[in-house]
C-alpha positions in Angstrom: -114.8 -50.9 39.5 -118.2 -51.7 41.3 -117.8 -51.6 44.9 -120.5 -53.2 47.1 -120.4 -52.0 50.7 -120.8 -55.5 52.3 -122.2 -59.0 51.9 -125.6 -57.9 53.3 -125.9 -55.7 50.1 -125.5 -58.5 47.6 -129.2 -59.6 47.6 -130.2 -56.3 45.9 -128.1 -57.3 43.0 -129.6 -60.6 42.1 -130.9 -60.7 38.6 -128.7 -57.7 37.5 -125.6 -57.0 35.8 -123.3 -56.1 38.8 -120.1 -55.4 36.8 -118.3 -55.2 33.4 -114.5 -55.5 33.3 -112.2 -53.5 31.4 -110.7 -55.0 28.1 -107.9 -57.5 28.5 -105.6 -58.4 25.6 -104.8 -62.0 25.1 -101.5 -62.1 23.0 -99.5 -65.0 21.6 -97.1 -64.8 24.6 -99.8 -65.5 27.0 -101.2 -68.3 25.0 -97.6 -69.9 25.0 -97.1 -69.4 28.6 -100.5 -71.2 29.3 -99.6 -74.0 26.8 -96.1 -74.4 28.6 -97.9 -74.6 31.8 -100.6 -77.2 30.9 -98.6 -79.2 28.4 -101.1 -78.6 25.7 -99.0 -77.6 22.7 -101.4 -78.1 20.0 -100.2 -76.1 16.9 -103.7 -74.2 16.7 -102.5 -72.5 19.9 -98.6 -72.5 19.5 -97.5 -72.4 15.9 -98.6 -69.0 14.3 -97.0 -69.7 10.9 -98.9 -73.2 10.6 -102.1 -71.6 11.9 -102.0 -68.9 9.3 -101.9 -71.6 6.6 -103.9 -74.4 7.9 -106.5 -72.9 10.5 -109.8 -71.5 9.5 -109.0 -68.5 11.8 -105.8 -67.8 9.9 -104.0 -67.3 13.4 -103.6 -69.1 16.5 -106.4 -69.2 19.1 -106.4 -69.3 23.0 -107.0 -72.4 24.8 -110.7 -72.7 26.0 -109.3 -73.4 29.5 -107.1 -70.4 29.2 -110.2 -68.3 28.2 -112.0 -69.7 31.3 -109.0 -69.1 33.6 -109.1 -65.3 33.0 -112.3 -65.2 34.9 -111.0 -64.7 38.3 -108.7 -61.9 37.0 -111.7 -60.1 35.2 -113.8 -60.4 38.1 -111.3 -59.2 40.6 -110.5 -56.2 38.2 -114.2 -55.0 38.1 -115.9 -55.9 41.5 -114.9 -55.3 45.1 -117.2 -56.5 48.0 -116.1 -54.9 51.2 -116.1 -56.7 54.3 -114.9 -59.9 52.6 -112.2 -61.5 54.3 -111.8 -64.4 51.9 -113.3 -65.4 48.8 -113.0 -69.0 47.3 -113.7 -70.3 43.7 -115.9 -73.1 44.4 -116.5 -74.4 40.8 -118.6 -74.0 37.8 -122.0 -75.3 37.0 -121.9 -75.0 33.2 -119.2 -73.8 30.9 -119.4 -73.3 26.9 -117.1 -71.7 24.4 -119.3 -70.5 21.6 -116.4 -68.8 19.6 -112.8 -69.0 19.3 -110.4 -66.3 20.9 -108.0 -65.4 18.3 -104.4 -64.3 19.5 -103.9 -60.6 19.9 -107.8 -59.7 20.5 -109.1 -58.3 23.6 -111.8 -59.7 25.9 -113.9 -58.5 28.9 -116.2 -60.1 31.2 -119.7 -59.1 32.0 -121.1 -60.4 35.5 -124.9 -61.1 36.4 -125.6 -62.2 40.0 -128.1 -65.2 39.1 -128.6 -66.2 42.9 -127.2 -66.6 46.4 -127.4 -69.2 48.9 -126.0 -69.4 52.6 -123.2 -71.8 53.3 -121.4 -72.6 56.6 -119.9 -69.2 57.6 -120.5 -67.4 54.4 -122.4 -66.8 51.2 -122.2 -68.5 47.9 -122.8 -66.5 44.8 -123.9 -67.9 41.4 -122.5 -65.6 38.6 -123.5 -65.7 35.1 -120.3 -64.7 33.4 -119.9 -63.9 29.8 -116.5 -63.3 28.4 -117.0 -61.0 25.3 -114.6 -60.6 22.3 -114.1 -57.1 21.2 -116.0 -56.2 18.0 -117.9 -59.5 17.8 -121.4 -60.3 18.8 -120.6 -63.9 20.0 -118.9 -64.5 23.3 -115.8 -66.7 23.7 -117.0 -68.1 26.9 -120.1 -68.3 29.1 -120.0 -69.8 32.5 -122.0 -70.2 35.6 -119.2 -69.5 38.3 -119.7 -70.4 41.9 -117.7 -68.0 44.3 -118.0 -68.4 48.2 -117.4 -65.4 50.2 -116.6 -65.4 53.9 -116.9 -62.2 56.1 -113.8 -60.4 57.5 -112.9 -61.5 61.0 -111.3 -58.1 61.9 -113.4 -55.1 62.5 
């Protein structure tokens, strides 16, 4: 876990890889829970028997939006900025899914701080996030993630 002492220390990290998360397994149960929550029950995600026969991947694959939704968890698992009272997911500038994420595989995120900008009461970080698939050269997701950080109001 990378610990940054406070928001004032963030500018020193611009242009650098700040953190890399641990590996996280994405099993069929997680994929099914996401399908149930979103209503996206397409067989390529939810039917392992059919996917083995009909899919070019020979297994089910995670939804792209499931892969994307792992970013906050992966970010939180590998980076802590002390003195932050609240962080807010502000949005995304660009997202791509260059490769599928097969069920049962593991992923991790690498985070590069692209730039910072002041916002009312806080700081907005532009993170280049890459979700890597274990034992693959091609990422399963690349995204430009915007996070707003607001300092703690307690000493």
